BAGU-867813 format. One record per residue (C-alpha): residue number from 1; residue in one letter; chain; x, y, z. Coordinates in steps of 0.5 Angstrom, whole numbers, plus 2048, in hexadecimal, padded with zeros to 3 digits. Example, Ala and Ser with C-alpha at 12.3 -4.5 7.8 and 13.67 -1.06 7.14 Angstrom:
# BAGU-867813
  num  residu  chaine   c1   c2   c3
    1       A       A  819  7F7  810
    2       S       A  81B  7FE  80E
END
This chain:
# BAGU-867813
  num  residu  chaine   c1   c2   c3
    1       M       A  800  801  7B7
    2       I       A  805  7FF  7BD
    3       P       A  808  805  7C0
    4       R       A  810  805  7C0
    5       L       A  814  809  7C5
    6       R       A  81A  80D  7C2
    7       K       A  820  80A  7C3
    8       Q       A  826  80E  7C6
    9       P       A  82C  809  7C8
   10       E       A  82F  80B  7CF
   11       K       A  836  808  7D1
   12       K       A  835  807  7D8
   13       T       A  83B  804  7DD
   14       C       A  83B  802  7E4
   15       H       A  840  7FD  7E8
   16       S       A  844  7FC  7E1
   17       Y       A  83E  7FA  7DE
   18       T       A  83B  7FD  7D7
   19       W       A  834  7FD  7D4
   20       I       A  830  800  7D0
   21       D       A  829  803  7D1
   22       E       A  825  806  7CB
   23       Y       A  820  809  7CF
   24       S       A  823  80C  7D5
   25       W       A  822  813  7D1
   26       I       A  81B  813  7D3
   27       H       A  81D  815  7DA
   28       Q       A  81D  81C  7DC
   29       D       A  821  820  7E1
   30       N       A  81B  824  7E3
   31       C       A  817  81D  7E4
   32       L       A  814  820  7EB
   33       E       A  812  826  7E8
   34       I       A  80D  822  7E3
   35       L       A  80A  81F  7E9
   36       R       A  807  826  7EA
   37       D       A  807  828  7E3
   38       T       A  806  823  7DE
   39       S       A  807  829  7D8
   40       K       A  80E  828  7DA
   41       L       A  80E  821  7D7
   42       N       A  812  820  7D1
   43       P       A  80D  821  7CB
   44       E       A  810  81B  7C7
   45       V       A  80F  817  7CD
   46       K       A  808  819  7CE
   47       K       A  807  818  7C7
   48       Y       A  809  811  7C8
   49       L       A  805  810  7CE
   50       E       A  7FF  812  7CA
   51       G       A  800  80D  7C5
   52       E       A  801  808  7CA
   53       N       A  7FA  80A  7CD
   54       A       A  7F7  80A  7C6
   55       Y       A  7FA  803  7C4
   56       T       A  7F8  800  7CB
   57       K       A  7F1  803  7CA
   58       K       A  7F0  800  7C3
   59       N       A  7F3  7F9  7C5
   60       M       A  7EE  7F9  7CB
   61       A       A  7E8  7FC  7C7
   62       D       A  7E5  7F5  7C7
   63       T       A  7E4  7F5  7CE
   64       E       A  7E1  7FC  7CF
   65       E       A  7DA  7F8  7D0
   66       L       A  7DD  7F3  7D5
   67       Q       A  7E0  7F9  7D9
   68       K       A  7D9  7FC  7D9
   69       K       A  7D7  7F6  7DC
   70       L       A  7DC  7F5  7E1
   71       F       A  7DB  7FC  7E3
   72       K       A  7D4  7FB  7E5
   73       E       A  7D6  7F4  7E8
   74       I       A  7DB  7F7  7ED
   75       E       A  7D7  7FE  7EE
   76       G       A  7D1  7F9  7EF
   77       R       A  7D5  7F6  7F5
   78       I       A  7D6  7FC  7F9
   79       K       A  7D1  800  7FD
   80       L       A  7D2  807  7FA
   81       D       A  7CE  80A  800
   82       D       A  7D1  808  806
   83       E       A  7D4  80A  80D
   84       S       A  7D9  808  811
   85       L       A  7D8  806  819
   86       P       A  7D9  80D  81D
   87       Y       A  7DF  80E  821
   88       K       A  7DD  812  828
   89       D       A  7E2  817  829
   90       K       A  7E1  81C  82F
   91       R       A  7DC  820  82D
   92       Y       A  7DA  81D  826
   93       E       A  7D9  817  822
   94       Y       A  7DD  816  81C
   95       F       A  7DB  812  816
   96       T       A  7DC  812  80E
   97       K       A  7D7  811  809
   98       T       A  7D7  810  801
   99       T       A  7D1  811  7FC
  100       S       A  7CF  80E  7F6
  101       K       A  7D0  815  7F2
  102       G       A  7D7  816  7F5
  103       N       A  7DD  814  7F4
  104       Y       A  7E1  815  7FA
  105       Y       A  7DF  815  801
  106       K       A  7DC  81A  806
  107       K       A  7DE  81B  80D
  108       L       A  7D8  81C  812
  109       R       A  7D7  81D  81A
  110       R       A  7D2  81E  81F
  111       K       A  7D2  821  826
  112       I       A  7D1  81B  82B
  113       G       A  7CA  81B  82D
  114       D       A  7C8  81F  827
  115       D       A  7C5  81D  820
  116       K       A  7C7  822  81C
  117       I       A  7CD  820  817
  118       E       A  7D2  825  815
  119       C       A  7D6  824  80E
  120       Y       A  7DD  826  80F
  121       F       A  7E1  823  809
  122       D       A  7DD  822  803
  123       G       A  7E2  81E  7FE
  124       D       A  7DE  81F  7F8
  125       L       A  7DE  827  7F9
  126       E       A  7E5  827  7FA
  127       A       A  7E7  823  7F4
  128       R       A  7E2  827  7EF
  129       G       A  7E6  82A  7E9
  130       K       A  7EC  825  7EB
  131       K       A  7EF  820  7E6
  132       F       A  7F2  81C  7EC
  133       F       A  7F0  81D  7F3
  134       S       A  7F3  81A  7F9
  135       T       A  7F3  81B  801
  136       G       A  7F9  81A  805
  137       D       A  7F7  81B  80C
  138       L       A  7F0  81E  80F
  139       A       A  7F1  820  817
  140       V       A  7EC  824  81B
  141       S       A  7EF  828  820
  142       Y       A  7EE  826  828
  143       N       A  7E9  82B  829
  144       D       A  7E5  829  823
  145       E       A  7E5  830  820
  146       L       A  7EA  82F  81A
  147       L       A  7EB  82A  814
  148       A       A  7F2  829  812
  149       F       A  7F3  825  80B
  150       S       A  7F8  824  805
  151       V       A  7F6  823  7FE
  152       D       A  7FA  821  7F8
  153       D       A  7F7  823  7F2
  154       K       A  7FC  821  7ED
  155       G       A  7FE  819  7EF
  156       G       A  805  81B  7F1
  157       E       A  804  81B  7F8
  158       Y       A  806  822  7F9
  159       F       A  800  824  7FE
  160       T       A  7FD  82B  800
  161       I       A  7FB  82C  807
  162       F       A  7F5  830  809
  163       I       A  7F2  832  80F
  164       R       A  7EA  833  80F
  165       R       A  7E6  836  815
  166       I       A  7E0  831  815
  167       S       A  7DB  836  818
  168       D       A  7DB  83A  812
  169       N       A  7DF  835  80D
  170       K       A  7E4  83B  80C
  171       I       A  7EB  839  80A
  172       I       A  7F0  83D  80E
  173       E       A  7F7  83A  80D
  174       K       A  7FA  837  807
  175       I       A  801  834  806
  176       E       A  803  831  800
  177       D       A  809  82C  7FE
  178       T       A  808  827  804
  179       A       A  809  820  805
  180       G       A  801  81F  807
  181       G       A  801  81D  80E
  182       V       A  7FE  822  813
  183       V       A  7FF  821  81B
  184       W       A  7FB  826  820
  185       T       A  7FF  829  826
  186       Y       A  7FB  827  82C
  187       D       A  7F9  82F  82D
  188       D       A  7F6  82F  826
  189       K       A  7FA  836  825
  190       S       A  7FF  832  820
  191       F       A  800  82C  81C
  192       F       A  806  828  81A
  193       Y       A  807  826  812
  194       R       A  80C  823  80E
  195       K       A  811  826  809
  196       H       A  814  823  803
  197       D       A  81C  824  801
  198       S       A  81E  826  7FA
  199       Q       A  81D  81F  7F8
  200       K       A  816  81E  7FB
  201       R       A  818  81A  801
  202       P       A  814  81C  807
  203       R       A  81A  81E  80C
  204       N       A  818  824  810
  205       I       A  812  825  815
  206       M       A  810  82C  815
  207       L       A  80B  82F  81B
  208       H       A  806  835  818
  209       K       A  803  839  81D
  210       L       A  7FC  83B  81B
  211       G       A  7FB  843  819
  212       T       A  803  843  817
  213       S       A  806  843  810
  214       V       A  809  83D  80D
  215       S       A  810  840  80D
  216       E       A  810  840  814
  217       D       A  80F  839  815
  218       K       A  814  835  81A
  219       L       A  818  82F  818
  220       I       A  817  82B  81E
  221       F       A  81B  825  81B
  222       Q       A  81F  824  815
  223       E       A  822  81D  813
  224       K       A  829  81D  810
  225       E       A  829  816  80D
  226       E       A  827  816  806
  227       S       A  824  80F  806
  228       F       A  820  811  80C
  229       T       A  819  814  80C
  230       C       A  815  816  812
  231       S       A  80E  817  815
  232       I       A  80B  81A  81B
  233       D       A  805  817  820
  234       T       A  802  817  827
  235       T       A  802  812  82C
  236       S       A  7FD  80E  82F
  237       C       A  7FD  812  836
  238       E       A  7FC  819  832
  239       Q       A  802  81B  836
  240       F       A  808  81B  831
  241       Y       A  80A  81C  829
  242       L       A  80E  817  826
  243       I       A  812  818  820
  244       E       A  814  811  81C
  245       T       A  81A  811  817
  246       G       A  81C  80B  813
  247       E       A  81D  807  80D
  248       H       A  81A  800  80C
  249       T       A  81F  7FD  810
  250       T       A  821  802  816
  251       S       A  81D  807  81A
  252       E       A  81E  80C  81F
  253       V       A  819  810  824
  254       Y       A  819  817  827
  255       Y       A  814  819  82C
  256       F       A  812  820  82F
  257       H       A  80D  821  834
  258       K       A  807  825  833
  259       D       A  808  82A  838
  260       E       A  80F  82D  836
  261       K       A  80F  834  834
  262       E       A  814  833  82F
  263       F       A  813  82C  82C
  264       D       A  81A  829  82C
  265       P       A  81A  821  829
  266       K       A  81E  81D  82D
  267       I       A  821  816  82B
  268       F       A  81E  810  82E
  269       I       A  823  80B  82C
  270       K       A  828  80C  827
  271       R       A  828  809  820
  272       E       A  82B  802  81F
  273       Q       A  82C  7FF  818
  274       G       A  826  7FA  817
  275       I       A  822  7FB  81D
  276       L       A  81B  7FE  81C
  277       Y       A  817  800  822
  278       T       A  811  805  824
  279       I       A  80F  808  82A
  280       D       A  808  809  82E
  281       S       A  807  80C  835
  282       F       A  801  80A  839
  283       N       A  7FF  80A  840
  284       G       A  806  80C  843
  285       H       A  80A  807  83E
  286       W       A  80E  807  838
  287       Y       A  80C  801  833
  288       M       A  811  7FF  82E
  289       H       A  810  7FB  828
  290       T       A  817  7F9  825
  291       N       A  81B  7F3  822
  292       K       A  821  7F4  826
  293       D       A  823  7ED  828
  294       A       A  81C  7EB  825
  295       E       A  81C  7EA  81E
  296       D       A  814  7EA  81E
  297       F       A  814  7EF  823
  298       K       A  812  7F0  82A
  299       I       A  80F  7F5  82E
  300       M       A  812  7F8  835
  301       K       A  810  7FC  83A
  302       C       A  813  801  83F
  303       E       A  810  806  844
  304       H       A  811  80E  841
  305       E       A  816  810  847
  306       K       A  81A  809  846
  307       N       A  81F  806  841
  308       E       A  81D  7FF  843
  309       W       A  81A  7FB  83D
  310       K       A  817  7F5  83E
  311       D       A  814  7F0  839
  312       F       A  80C  7F1  838
  313       I       A  80B  7ED  832
  314       P       A  811  7E8  831
  315       A       A  813  7E6  82A
  316       K       A  810  7E0  827
  317       N       A  814  7DC  822
  318       G       A  811  7DD  81B
  319       V       A  80B  7E1  81E
  320       L       A  80B  7E9  81C
  321       V       A  809  7ED  822
  322       G       A  805  7F3  821
  323       G       A  804  7F9  825
  324       L       A  7FF  7FB  82A
  325       T       A  7F8  7FF  82B
  326       F       A  7F7  801  832
  327       L       A  7F0  802  836
  328       K       A  7F0  803  83E
  329       N       A  7EF  7FC  840
  330       W       A  7F1  7F8  839
  331       I       A  7F7  7F8  834
  332       L       A  7F6  7F5  82D
  333       R       A  7FB  7F3  828
  334       T       A  7FC  7EF  822
  335       E       A  801  7EA  81F
  336       I       A  802  7E6  819
  337       S       A  804  7DF  818
  338       D       A  804  7DB  811
  339       A       A  801  7E0  80D
  340       L       A  7FB  7E1  812
  341       Q       A  7F9  7E7  817
  342       K       A  7F7  7E5  81E
  343       V       A  7F4  7EA  824
  344       F       A  7F6  7EA  82B
  345       V       A  7F3  7EE  831
  346       R       A  7F6  7EE  838
  347       D       A  7F2  7F0  83F
  348       V       A  7F7  7F5  842
  349       G       A  7F4  7F3  849
  350       S       A  7F6  7EC  848
  351       N       A  7FB  7EC  843
  352       K       A  7F8  7E6  83F
  353       E       A  7F8  7E6  838
  354       E       A  7F3  7E2  833
  355       Q       A  7F2  7E2  82B
  356       I       A  7EC  7E5  829
  357       I       A  7E8  7E0  824
  358       F       A  7E4  7E3  81F
  359       T       A  7E1  7DD  81B
  360       E       A  7E2  7D6  819
  361       E       A  7E5  7D8  812
  362       K       A  7EC  7D7  812
  363       V       A  7EF  7DB  80D
  364       I       A  7ED  7E2  80F
  365       S       A  7EF  7E9  810
  366       P       A  7ED  7EC  817
  367       G       A  7EE  7F3  81A
  368       I       A  7EC  7F7  820
  369       S       A  7EA  7FE  821
  370       L       A  7E8  803  827
  371       V       A  7E1  805  828
  372       Q       A  7E3  80C  82B
  373       K       A  7E8  810  82D
  374       D       A  7E7  80F  835
  375       K       A  7EB  809  837
  376       N       A  7E7  807  83D
  377       T       A  7E3  802  839
  378       D       A  7E2  7FB  838
  379       T       A  7DF  7FB  831
  380       V       A  7E3  7FB  82B
  381       R       A  7E1  7F9  824
  382       I       A  7E4  7F3  821
  383       G       A  7E3  7F1  81A
  384       Y       A  7E6  7EC  814
  385       E       A  7E5  7EB  80D
  386       S       A  7E8  7E5  808
  387       P       A  7E8  7E4  801
  388       K       A  7E1  7E1  801
  389       T       A  7DE  7E5  807
  390       P       A  7DD  7ED  806
  391       A       A  7DF  7F1  80C
  392       R       A  7DB  7EF  813
  393       T       A  7DC  7F4  819
  394       F       A  7D9  7F2  820
  395       E       A  7D9  7F6  826
  396       Y       A  7DD  7F2  82B
  397       N       A  7DD  7F3  833
  398       L       A  7E4  7F1  835
  399       K       A  7E1  7EF  83C
  400       S       A  7DB  7EB  83B
  401       K       A  7DD  7E9  834
  402       E       A  7D7  7EA  831
  403       K       A  7D7  7EC  82A
  404       K       A  7D1  7F0  825
  405       L       A  7D2  7F0  81E
  406       V       A  7D1  7F8  81C
  407       K       A  7D3  7F8  815
  408       E       A  7D4  7F4  80F
  409       Q       A  7D7  7F6  808
  410       E       A  7D1  7F5  804
  411       I       A  7D1  7F3  7FD
  412       P       A  7CB  7F6  7FA
  413       S       A  7CB  7F1  7F4
  414       G       A  7CB  7EB  7F8
  415       H       A  7D1  7E7  7FB
  416       N       A  7D0  7E0  7FD
  417       R       A  7D7  7DE  801
  418       N       A  7D5  7D7  800
  419       D       A  7D6  7D7  7F9
  420       Y       A  7DE  7D8  7FA
  421       I       A  7E3  7D4  7FD
  422       V       A  7EA  7D6  800
  423       K       A  7F0  7D2  801
  424       R       A  7F7  7D3  804
  425       L       A  7FC  7CF  801
  426       N       A  803  7CE  801
  427       C       A  808  7CD  7FC
  428       L       A  810  7CB  7FC
  429       S       A  814  7D1  7F9
  430       H       A  81B  7D0  7F6
  431       D       A  81F  7CF  7FC
  432       G       A  81A  7CB  800
  433       R       A  816  7D1  803
  434       Q       A  80E  7D0  804
  435       I       A  80B  7D6  801
  436       P       A  803  7D7  803
  437       I       A  7FE  7D8  7FE
  438       T       A  7F7  7DB  7FF
  439       I       A  7F2  7D9  7F9
  440       T       A  7EB  7DB  7F8
  441       Y       A  7E7  7D8  7F3
  442       H       A  7DF  7D6  7F1
  443       K       A  7DD  7D0  7F4
  444       N       A  7DB  7CE  7EC
  445       T       A  7E2  7CF  7E9
  446       K       A  7E5  7C9  7E7
  447       L       A  7EB  7C7  7EA
  448       D       A  7EE  7C3  7E4
  449       G       A  7F3  7C8  7E2
  450       S       A  7EE  7CB  7DD
  451       A       A  7ED  7D1  7E1
  452       N       A  7F1  7D8  7E0
  453       L       A  7F4  7DA  7E6
  454       L       A  7F6  7E2  7E8
  455       L       A  7FD  7E1  7EC
  456       Y       A  7FE  7E7  7F1
  457       G       A  804  7E9  7F4
  458       Y       A  808  7EF  7F7
  459       G       A  80E  7EC  7FC
  460       S       A  812  7F3  7FE
  461       Y       A  813  7F8  804
  462       G       A  810  7F2  809
  463       S       A  809  7F4  806
  464       S       A  804  7EE  808
  465       M       A  7FF  7EC  804
  466       M       A  7F9  7EA  808
  467       P       A  7F3  7E6  806
  468       T       A  7EE  7EC  805
  469       F       A  7E7  7EC  801
  470       S       A  7E7  7F0  7FB
  471       S       A  7E0  7F0  7F7
  472       S       A  7E3  7F2  7F1
  473       R       A  7E7  7EC  7F0
  474       L       A  7E0  7E8  7F0
  475       S       A  7E0  7EA  7E9
  476       L       A  7E5  7E6  7E7
  477       I       A  7E4  7E0  7EC
  478       N       A  7DD  7E0  7E9
  479       R       A  7E0  7DF  7E2
  480       D       A  7E4  7D9  7E5
  481       V       A  7EA  7DC  7E6
  482       I       A  7ED  7DA  7EC
  483       W       A  7F1  7E0  7F0
  484       A       A  7F7  7DD  7F4
  485       T       A  7FB  7E2  7F8
  486       C       A  802  7E0  7F9
  487       H       A  805  7E1  800
  488       I       A  80C  7E2  7FD
  489       R       A  813  7E4  801
  490       G       A  814  7EB  801
  491       G       A  80E  7EC  805
  492       M       A  80D  7EA  80D
  493       E       A  808  7E5  80D
  494       R       A  80C  7E0  810
  495       G       A  810  7E5  814
  496       M       A  816  7E9  813
  497       K       A  81A  7E4  810
  498       W       A  815  7E3  80A
  499       W       A  817  7EB  809
  500       K       A  81F  7EA  809
  501       E       A  81E  7E4  805
  502       G       A  81B  7E8  7FF
  503       K       A  81F  7EE  7FF
  504       M       A  826  7F1  7FE
  505       L       A  82A  7EB  7FB
  506       N       A  825  7E6  7FC
  507       K       A  820  7EA  7F8
  508       K       A  81F  7E4  7F3
  509       N       A  81C  7E0  7F8
  510       T       A  816  7E4  7F7
  511       F       A  816  7E2  7F0
  512       E       A  817  7DB  7F1
  513       D       A  812  7DB  7F6
  514       F       A  80D  7DD  7F1
  515       I       A  80F  7D9  7EB
  516       S       A  80E  7D3  7F0
  517       C       A  807  7D5  7F2
  518       A       A  805  7D5  7EB
  519       K       A  808  7CE  7E9
  520       F       A  805  7CB  7F0
  521       L       A  7FE  7CE  7EE
  522       I       A  7FF  7CB  7E7
  523       K       A  802  7C4  7EA
  524       E       A  7FB  7C4  7EF
  525       K       A  7F7  7C5  7E9
  526       Y       A  7F4  7CC  7EB
  527       T       A  7F6  7CE  7E4
  528       S       A  7FB  7CD  7DE
  529       E       A  801  7D0  7DB
  530       K       A  7FF  7D6  7D6
  531       K       A  7F9  7D7  7DB
  532       I       A  7FC  7DB  7E0
  533       I       A  7FB  7E3  7E0
  534       A       A  801  7E6  7E5
  535       Y       A  7FF  7EC  7E8
  536       G       A  803  7F1  7ED
  537       G       A  804  7F8  7EE
  538       S       A  80A  7FD  7EF
  539       A       A  80F  7F9  7F3
  540       G       A  80A  7F3  7F1
  541       G       A  80B  7F5  7EA
  542       L       A  813  7F4  7EB
  543       L       A  811  7ED  7ED
  544       I       A  80C  7EC  7E7
  545       G       A  811  7EF  7E2
  546       A       A  817  7EA  7E5
  547       V       A  812  7E4  7E5
  548       I       A  810  7E5  7DD
  549       N       A  817  7E6  7DB
  550       K       A  819  7DF  7DF
  551       A       A  813  7DB  7DD
  552       P       A  80F  7DE  7D8
  553       E       A  80C  7D7  7D6
  554       L       A  808  7D6  7DC
  555       F       A  804  7DC  7DB
  556       L       A  7FE  7DE  7D6
  557       G       A  7FF  7E5  7D8
  558       A       A  801  7EB  7DD
  559       I       A  7FF  7F1  7E0
  560       L       A  804  7F6  7E3
  561       A       A  801  7FC  7E6
  562       V       A  806  802  7E7
  563       P       A  80C  7FD  7E7
  564       F       A  813  7FE  7EA
  565       V       A  816  7FA  7E4
  566       D       A  81C  7FF  7E2
  567       N       A  81E  7FE  7E9
  568       L       A  826  7FE  7E8
  569       T       A  826  805  7E5
  570       T       A  821  807  7EB
  571       N       A  826  804  7F0
  572       M       A  82C  808  7ED
  573       D       A  828  80F  7ED
  574       H       A  829  811  7F4
  575       S       A  825  818  7F2
  576       L       A  81F  814  7F2
  577       P       A  81A  815  7F7
  578       L       A  81A  80D  7FA
  579       S       A  821  80B  7F7
  580       K       A  825  80C  7FD
  581       G       A  820  80A  802
  582       E       A  820  803  7FF
  583       L       A  827  801  7FE
  584       L       A  826  7FC  804
  585       E       A  820  7F9  801
  586       F       A  822  7F8  7FA
  587       A       A  82A  7F9  7FB
  588       D       A  82F  7FE  7F8
  589       A       A  831  7FD  7F1
  590       K       A  834  804  7F1
  591       G       A  839  803  7F7
  592       N       A  83A  7FC  7F7
  593       K       A  83C  7F7  7F1
  594       E       A  839  7F1  7F4
  595       H       A  833  7F4  7F5
  596       F       A  833  7F7  7ED
  597       D       A  834  7F0  7EA
  598       Y       A  82F  7ED  7EE
  599       I       A  829  7F3  7ED
  600       R       A  82C  7F3  7E5
  601       S       A  82B  7EB  7E5
  602       Y       A  823  7EC  7E6
  603       A       A  821  7F3  7E5
  604       P       A  81B  7F2  7E0
  605       Y       A  81D  7F7  7DB
  606       D       A  824  7F5  7DB
  607       N       A  822  7EE  7DA
  608       I       A  81D  7EE  7D4
  609       E       A  81F  7E9  7CF
  610       K       A  81D  7E7  7C8
  611       K       A  818  7E2  7C9
  612       N       A  810  7E1  7CA
  613       Y       A  80D  7E5  7D0
  614       P       A  806  7E4  7D2
  615       N       A  800  7E9  7D1
  616       I       A  802  7EF  7D5
  617       L       A  7FF  7F6  7D7
  618       I       A  803  7FB  7DB
  619       T       A  800  801  7DE
  620       T       A  803  807  7E1
  621       S       A  802  80E  7E3
  622       L       A  805  815  7E0
  623       S       A  805  818  7E7
  624       D       A  808  812  7EB
  625       S       A  80D  814  7F0
  626       R       A  80F  80D  7F2
  627       V       A  810  809  7EC
  628       L       A  811  80E  7E6
  629       F       A  80D  80D  7E0
  630       D       A  814  80C  7DD
  631       E       A  815  805  7DF
  632       P       A  80F  802  7DC
  633       T       A  80F  806  7D6
  634       K       A  816  804  7D4
  635       Y       A  815  7FD  7D6
  636       C       A  80F  7FD  7D1
  637       A       A  813  800  7CC
  638       K       A  819  7FB  7CD
  639       L       A  814  7F5  7CD
  640       R       A  811  7F7  7C6
  641       D       A  818  7F6  7C4
  642       Y       A  81A  7F0  7C6
  643       K       A  813  7EB  7C7
  644       T       A  813  7E6  7C2
  645       D       A  80B  7E5  7C3
  646       N       A  805  7E8  7C0
  647       N       A  802  7E8  7C7
  648       L       A  7FF  7EF  7CA
  649       L       A  804  7F4  7CD
  650       L       A  800  7FA  7CF
  651       L       A  802  800  7D3
  652       K       A  7FC  805  7D6
  653       C       A  7FF  80B  7D9
  654       E       A  7FA  80F  7DD
  655       M       A  7FC  817  7DC
  656       D       A  7F9  819  7E2
  657       A       A  7FA  814  7E8
  658       G       A  7FF  812  7ED
  659       H       A  802  80C  7EF
  660       G       A  7FC  808  7F1
  661       S       A  7F7  80A  7EC
  662       R       A  7F2  80F  7EA
  663       S       A  7EE  812  7EF
  664       G       A  7E7  812  7F1
  665       R       A  7E2  80C  7F1
  666       K       A  7E0  80B  7EA
  667       N       A  7E7  80C  7E7
  668       I       A  7EA  807  7EC
  669       I       A  7E4  802  7EA
  670       E       A  7E5  803  7E3
  671       D       A  7ED  802  7E3
  672       V       A  7EB  7FB  7E7
  673       A       A  7E6  7F9  7E2
  674       F       A  7EC  7FB  7DC
  675       D       A  7F1  7F6  7DF
  676       Y       A  7EC  7F1  7E0
  677       A       A  7E9  7F2  7D9
  678       F       A  7F0  7F0  7D7
  679       A       A  7F1  7EA  7DB
  680       L       A  7EA  7E8  7D8
  681       K       A  7EC  7E9  7D1
  682       I       A  7F2  7E5  7D1
  683       A       A  7EF  7E0  7D5
  684       E       A  7EA  7E0  7CF
  685       K       A  7E4  7E1  7D4
  686       L       A  7E1  7E8  7D0
  687       D       A  7DA  7E5  7D0
END
């Protein structure tokens, strides 16, 4: 029997516009309490969600064997017993290990020059007996004696901080209800942490002195602006602490020296609307990464005691300039252009800079990391991956340019990169913009329009989708499903303008770009109408919800993971954790009629119509603090009322999980296998 949510019409009015919401009653005023204690959920709503889960399970019963097969495939591509490359600190080498029997990682170390390995954090032991387990931070004190770690055991992102004495494994401190981050003071006598306000916004920086009561913790910084959140970090020179506060479009930094007797954060540069900046310090100089007078950012430099700023890395039109990593004789940095990242190295002595070339492959995602804490070295680790090439890591000598392969992501069940083809395409959007698309397919897949295609997109917050390797995606690609990632506006793949043209009153460009990509791929015979499966999560779920309202005829199916689909309601509820901080991303429907009208014109929940929709899978989690379960639940219920087709509409609600998914390797793989099984079911590829 198809689940039906009870209707209880509520008349809503805003800016002289009145509408009826038949499912708003499921929202509870104590919604933030549910994140910590799911027993406070309205019993009627709980029964409905359980009914949806049962209905989903029944309709997916014919995929159970496929799900098991997909699980084995995906797990078979993971090297379960694996170790990371070590990072050399002052006295120890630190590394991470996973095992075939475990679901979580272990943190290990050994004294430099000693073979004895010490486990100072075991995720499987910490997670024992918990339905959900996520670590927010892991930080070893500078003297290597203490471990600070934070744990969320519900999914609502309320973290408890623990301090463990490594020598005897004893917990000596505990602080509940934090935002998760921990930063040690340089003298190891205290640590900083973030505290939520009543709306679960991290706006307070606290200092806890070891051996004292939490009630004595000192408030170091408090952000007054409700749309801002704050964090704390240290500088590369290990002389200063930095507090960064801001929202998506504006930031401000405070700093204080490690030797101050009473920590007193001082403002670096006063906040200015629309200006983002970050600060670092190294070798007697300040470095500022900023978009002031530089749309796609630049880096400026000045001596500590002077206020004479000069361009260090000047702005480049259409090139997103990234931050810096410092060594004694070298400075490393990244930049993004045309949806591809590049890595550069600068010789401090000669001031000459050059790009590091990783491979002959063109569509890759490169990276660089340090080998050791001591900055006096010419050796770093460089690496890359691509949609067809598993991650490869090299030790690279910056002076001699010699490189040595030190780790390659192993695919135990086997992988031949030459079996796959990766292409970068560009398609015209509705307004003439060229939208990059990265596609990956098996070499034997026919490009005659007969193939199914999974079309993935996000397009919000300036987040760029890089062409990385995913071993799980091969389970679709090997079954002749082409994977296409759309680098649509709302991200920053083509600079800050790419973001600006996909947010606020330009948000519809994000949806038009995605639809244009779908039509282009049909035209070019990569696929056909009713063979495309749209996929997006969170703000990407907003994308997919808007797209299938506007052009449902293009799609066979849609997978919406923890989707932001009742965005008009959420945007107007400024008591929710994220709403105020996103008014300059999605606009302010409550405070501005033009904004209200614009959001209402595309909001997925508000624009559901009586027509045919594709097959749809919606996933949500009861303890999700970023997109409350209300949104996908209401969305599904209203879709059931309006849709005129007989296609699948399934809602899967995890009762013990947060925004991402369930926790633990096994559960994560099961969730991916479920989504893929849905895609293959509607594509009639159950065999």
